[in-house]
C-alpha positions in Angstrom: 0.0 0.0 0.0 1.3 3.4 -0.9 3.9 2.3 -3.4 4.5 4.4 -6.5 4.0 2.3 -9.6 4.6 5.1 -12.1 5.4 8.8 -11.8 6.0 11.5 -14.3 7.4 15.0 -13.4 7.0 18.0 -15.7 9.4 20.5 -14.2 12.1 22.7 -15.7 14.4 21.8 -12.8 15.2 18.1 -12.2 14.0 16.8 -8.8 16.5 14.6 -6.9 15.4 11.0 -6.3 15.5 11.4 -2.5 13.2 14.4 -2.7 10.8 12.5 -5.0 10.6 9.6 -2.6 9.8 11.9 0.3 7.2 13.9 -1.8 5.6 10.7 -3.1 5.3 9.2 0.4 3.6 12.4 1.7 1.2 12.4 -1.2 0.4 8.7 -0.5 -0.3 9.5 3.2 -2.6 12.4 2.2 -4.5 10.3 -0.3 -5.0 7.4 2.1 -6.3 9.6 4.9 -10.0 10.3 5.0 -12.1 13.3 5.9 -9.6 16.2 5.5 -9.6 18.9 2.8 -6.9 18.1 0.4 -4.9 20.4 -1.9 -4.3 17.6 -4.4 -6.7 16.0 -6.8 -7.0 12.2 -6.8 -9.3 9.6 -8.1 -9.3 5.9 -7.1 -9.8 3.2 -9.7 -9.8 -0.3 -8.4 -6.7 -0.3 -6.0 -4.9 2.5 -7.9 -4.9 6.2 -7.1 -4.4 8.7 -9.9 -3.0 11.9 -8.5 -2.3 15.2 -10.1 -0.5 17.9 -8.2 -0.4 21.5 -9.3 0.3 25.0 -8.1 -2.5 27.6 -8.0 -0.8 29.9 -10.6 -0.7 26.9 -13.0 -4.5 26.7 -12.9 -5.0 30.4 -13.9 -2.6 30.0 -16.8 -4.8 27.2 -18.3 -8.1 29.0 -18.0 
């Protein structure tokens, strides 16, 4: 539970693998918790979670 099967990062600056592991673990914990407001979007399909993280200014660029 909470294992990353596939991840894709779209950043201009490479993210070190240690930082990715910490970030992915935190996202997994947030997705598995229930009842709190979350600042990430996730959907569950079977036993998989699809998670998209974004910054607020990225949303306004797309609209």
